C-alpha positions in Angstrom: 142.7 101.5 76.6 141.1 98.0 76.7 137.3 97.5 76.5 137.4 95.9 80.0 139.0 99.1 81.4 136.4 101.3 79.6 133.6 99.1 81.1 135.0 99.4 84.6 135.4 103.2 84.2 131.9 103.5 82.9 130.5 101.5 85.8 132.5 103.5 88.3 131.2 106.8 86.7 127.7 105.5 86.9 128.0 104.6 90.6 129.4 108.1 91.3 126.4 109.7 89.4 124.0 107.5 91.4 125.6 108.4 94.7 125.6 112.1 93.9 122.0 112.0 92.7 121.1 110.1 95.9 122.8 112.7 98.0 121.1 115.5 96.2 117.6 114.1 95.9 117.4 111.9 99.1 115.9 114.8 101.2 113.1 115.3 98.6 112.4 111.5 98.4 112.5 111.2 102.1 110.1 114.1 102.5 107.7 112.6 100.0 107.8 109.2 101.8 107.2 110.8 105.2 104.4 113.2 104.1 100.9 112.2 105.3 98.6 111.2 102.5 95.7 113.2 104.0 95.0 115.9 106.7 96.1 114.8 110.2 93.9 114.4 113.2 95.9 117.0 115.2 95.1 115.2 118.4 97.6 114.8 121.3 99.8 111.8 120.8 98.6 109.0 123.1 101.1 108.0 125.7 100.5 104.5 127.2 99.9 104.5 130.9 98.9 101.8 133.4 95.2 101.6 133.3 92.7 100.5 136.0 92.3 96.7 136.0 88.7 95.6 136.1 88.9 92.4 138.0 85.1 91.8 137.9 84.2 92.9 134.5 83.7 90.3 131.7 86.1 90.4 128.8 85.0 89.3 125.3 87.2 88.2 122.5 85.8 87.5 119.1 86.1 84.0 117.8 83.6 82.7 115.1 80.0 83.5 114.2 76.9 81.5 114.9 74.5 81.4 112.1 71.2 80.1 110.7 69.0 80.8 113.6 66.4 83.6 113.9 67.6 84.2 117.4 70.5 86.6 117.7 73.6 84.4 118.4 76.2 85.1 121.0 79.3 85.8 118.8 81.8 86.4 121.6 82.7 84.4 124.7 82.7 86.4 128.0 85.6 85.8 130.3 86.8 87.6 133.5 89.7 89.9 133.0 93.0 88.9 134.6 93.9 90.8 137.7 97.5 91.7 137.3 99.6 91.1 140.5 101.9 93.7 141.9 105.3 93.5 140.3 108.5 94.2 142.1 110.7 96.8 140.4 113.4 95.1 138.4 116.8 96.2 137.3 116.4 98.1 134.1 117.5 96.1 131.1 118.0 97.1 127.5 114.9 98.6 125.9 113.8 96.5 123.0 114.0 98.3 119.7 110.8 98.6 117.6 110.8 96.5 114.5 110.6 97.9 110.9 111.6 101.4 111.9 108.2 102.0 113.5 107.3 103.6 116.8 106.9 101.4 119.9 103.1 101.7 119.6 100.8 103.1 116.8 97.1 103.4 117.2 94.9 103.7 114.1 91.2 104.5 113.9 89.9 102.2 111.1 86.6 103.2 109.5 84.5 101.2 107.1 82.5 104.0 105.4 79.1 103.6 103.8 79.0 106.0 100.9 76.4 104.2 98.8 77.1 104.9 95.1 79.2 108.0 96.1 82.9 107.2 96.0 84.5 110.5 96.9 84.3 110.5 100.7 82.2 113.7 100.8 79.2 111.9 102.5 78.5 108.7 104.3 78.2 107.0 107.7 81.1 105.4 109.5 79.4 102.0 110.0 82.4 99.8 110.8 84.6 101.2 113.6 87.8 99.7 114.9 90.6 101.1 116.9 93.8 99.1 116.0 96.7 99.1 118.4 100.0 98.1 116.6 102.8 97.1 118.9 106.1 97.2 116.9 108.1 95.8 119.8 106.3 92.5 120.6 105.1 92.5 117.7 101.3 92.4 118.1 98.1 93.8 116.6 94.9 94.2 118.7 91.7 95.5 117.2 88.8 96.8 119.3 85.4 97.0 117.7 83.3 100.0 118.8 79.5 99.8 118.2 78.2 102.3 115.7 74.9 102.8 117.4 76.3 104.2 120.7 74.6 107.4 121.6 77.3 110.0 122.1 78.1 113.7 122.4 79.4 115.1 119.2 81.6 118.2 119.6 82.1 121.1 117.3 78.9 121.2 115.3 76.3 122.6 117.7 75.9 125.7 115.5 74.5 123.5 112.8 70.8 122.5 113.3 71.5 122.5 117.1 73.1 119.1 116.9 75.0 118.1 120.1 74.4 114.4 120.2 73.9 111.5 117.8 75.0 108.0 117.0 78.7 107.4 116.8 78.6 106.6 113.1 76.9 109.9 112.5 80.0 111.8 113.7 81.8 110.6 110.6 78.9 111.9 108.4 78.7 115.3 110.1 82.4 115.7 109.7 82.4 115.0 106.0 83.1 117.9 103.7 79.8 117.5 101.8 77.8 118.3 105.0 79.7 121.5 105.8 79.0 121.2 109.5 82.6 120.7 110.7 85.6 123.1 110.2 88.2 121.2 112.3 91.0 119.0 111.0 90.7 115.5 109.6 87.2 115.8 108.1 84.9 112.9 108.9 87.6 110.8 110.6 88.7 113.9 112.5 85.3 114.5 114.0 84.8 110.8 114.8 88.2 110.8 116.5 87.3 113.8 118.6 84.0 112.2 119.5 85.7 109.0 120.7 88.2 111.1 122.7 85.5 113.3 124.3 83.2 110.4 125.3 85.6 107.5 126.0 89.1 108.9 126.3 90.1 107.0 123.2 92.8 109.0 121.3 94.1 107.7 118.0 97.4 108.6 116.4 96.2 108.1 112.8 93.2 107.0 110.8 92.2 105.1 107.7 88.8 105.1 106.1 87.8 102.7 103.3 84.5 102.9 101.4 82.7 99.9 100.0 83.8 100.2 96.4 87.5 100.5 97.4 87.1 97.5 99.7 85.8 95.3 96.9 88.6 96.4 94.6 91.2 95.6 97.3 89.9 92.1 97.8 89.9 91.5 94.0 93.4 92.9 93.7 94.8 90.2 96.0 92.8 87.5 94.1 90.0 87.0 96.5 90.0 85.5 100.0 89.3 82.1 101.4 87.0 81.6 104.5 85.7 78.5 106.3 82.2 78.9 107.6 81.3 76.5 110.5 77.6 77.2 109.9 75.3 78.6 107.3 75.0 82.4 107.3 71.7 83.8 106.1 71.7 87.3 104.6 68.5 87.1 102.7 65.8 89.9 103.2 63.5 89.8 106.2 61.2 92.5 104.7 60.8 94.6 101.5 63.2 97.2 103.0 66.1 94.8 103.6 68.9 94.5 101.0 69.6 90.9 99.9 73.1 90.0 101.0 72.8 86.4 99.9 72.9 83.0 101.6 76.3 81.5 102.5 76.5 77.8 103.1 78.7 76.2 105.7 82.1 75.0 104.5 85.0 76.4 102.6 84.2 79.5 100.6 86.2 81.7 98.2 85.0 85.3 98.2 85.6 87.9 95.5 85.3 91.6 96.5 81.5 91.7 96.1 80.8 88.5 98.1 83.3 89.6 100.8 81.5 93.0 101.1 78.0 91.4 101.2 79.1 88.9 103.9 80.6 91.7 106.0 77.3 93.7 105.9 75.0 90.9 107.1 73.1 91.9 110.3 69.3 91.8 110.1 68.8 88.2 111.2 71.5 88.5 113.9 72.8 91.7 115.5 75.6 94.3 115.1 78.0 92.3 117.3 77.6 89.3 115.0 78.2 91.4 112.0 81.5 92.5 113.7 82.4 88.8 113.9 81.7 88.4 110.2 83.9 91.4 109.4 86.7 90.0 111.6 86.6 86.7 109.6 87.0 88.7 106.4 89.9 90.8 107.9 91.7 87.6 109.1 91.3 86.1 105.6 92.6 89.3 104.0 95.6 89.4 106.4 96.4 85.8 105.5 96.2 86.5 101.8 98.4 89.6 102.1 101.1 87.6 103.9 101.0 84.7 101.4 104.1 84.1 99.2 102.4 85.1 96.0 100.9 88.4 97.3 103.5 89.7 99.8 106.0 90.9 97.2 103.1 92.8 95.5 102.2 94.9 98.5 104.1 98.0 97.5 102.4 97.9 94.1 99.0 97.4 95.7 99.6 100.3 98.1 100.5 102.5 95.1 97.5 101.4 93.1 95.1 102.4 95.9 96.8 105.6 96.8 94.1 108.3 96.7 91.3 105.7 97.1 91.8 105.3 100.8 91.3 108.3 103.1 94.2 108.3 105.5 96.8 110.5 107.2 99.4 107.7 107.2 102.5 108.3 105.0 104.0 105.9 102.5 106.8 105.3 105.0 104.3 104.3 107.7 102.5 102.0 105.2 105.9 100.4 104.6 106.4 99.9 108.3 103.1 98.2 108.6 103.7 96.0 105.6 107.1 95.1 107.0 105.4 94.0 110.3 102.7 91.8 108.7 104.8 88.7 108.1 106.4 89.0 111.5 103.1 88.6 113.4 102.3 85.3 115.0 98.7 84.0 114.9 98.3 84.4 118.7 99.4 88.0 118.4 96.6 89.1 116.1 93.6 89.7 118.4 90.1 91.0 117.6 88.1 92.0 120.6 84.8 93.8 121.3 83.2 95.5 124.3 81.0 92.9 126.1 77.4 92.9 124.9 76.0 92.8 128.5 77.2 96.3 129.2 74.8 97.7 126.6 71.1 98.2 126.6 68.9 99.0 123.6 67.0 102.3 123.8 65.4 105.0 121.6 66.6 108.5 121.4 65.2 111.6 119.6 67.5 112.6 116.8 67.5 116.3 116.1 68.8 115.7 112.6 66.3 113.0 111.7 63.4 114.7 113.6 62.4 111.3 114.9 63.2 108.7 117.5 66.0 106.2 116.5 67.4 103.0 117.8 70.6 103.4 119.9 72.8 101.5 122.3 73.3 103.0 125.8 76.0 102.0 128.3 77.8 103.4 131.3 80.5 105.7 129.8 82.9 105.1 132.7 82.8 101.3 132.2 83.7 101.9 128.5 86.4 104.3 129.5 87.9 101.7 131.8 88.0 99.1 129.0 89.5 101.6 126.6 92.2 102.6 129.1 93.3 99.0 129.5 93.2 98.5 125.8 95.3 101.5 125.0 97.9 100.5 127.6 98.1 97.0 126.3 96.7 95.3 129.4 93.5 94.1 127.8 92.4 91.8 126.3 94.5 89.1 127.8 95.8 86.4 125.4 92.8 84.4 124.1 92.5 80.6 124.5 92.6 80.3 120.7 93.9 82.8 118.1 91.4 85.3 116.8 92.6 84.4 113.3 92.6 80.6 112.7 
């Protein structure tokens, strides 16, 4: 028998072994890929419906920050929502197939958690709150920022210190395992998701929480991010109780993880809405870096490296679907939006947990519910004049 024949027989045998092994082990591999990485929310799956269109309510879409002034800048431009005309029923056509093997729509509760020096997710406030609507058909990603200081009813913990209400960011703290207040599914993200559902009818399919240390490591893992600042941004202390976040000059900036985190936390000289704009700039820069030619092939490795450092109920399969969608997104289909500032009013509420009065934001819950309904159904925000990510 010739060497060439032996080589072909060997290769054929190897292929047979691979096929048999794949047939035998595929169910286990598939099960591992589809297994959630953390406890689920166990909320009803949101089914998009046609929401009420608010023809007279202002719509705000985040663009870029204002900086340098002591006066709180206006970071978002208010515009009237588009009143959708009645549409005649058309002949049903073929239903577009979702890309990347994903569902038609996935909603993810994104939480930037403040754990201080603690990196184990047992404690901490949910200080940056986004609900992200991922449309796998269009494709399109829309992120709605929810103010952390909203005074809300928090369900499921009234047996502990008689707590029934608090700030929205405290719902994450009370749900954390370290507090021992909440016995329901999902821990801190689970209680925050239930709080958003109870107060505003906002139901998420999944969640992802990232603490500050992990965020810094993620930015460093992709080689830092590049951001253009149209104006100076002042994060220096205003009193002896304020942490120094640094001073960032106008122009092109390269941020490592530490700088990106400090820039994202600047608020004192501005307001929480402006801080949301700063965070959106960082997210845009990170998205651009993740879809760059040098980083995109490394995404599976990056996901693997951070497995266990991000609190989430997404599976590796779903991470793969989201990573697959990233390079398919057009700039105009990445939209960051926030609830209009004018619907909120500052107030002070007595906190049972703090035993003192605390600053809060108040708003008509039905107005927020209407915006949320339109957001979840994909009717709002309308396409911005300029892309959210430049």
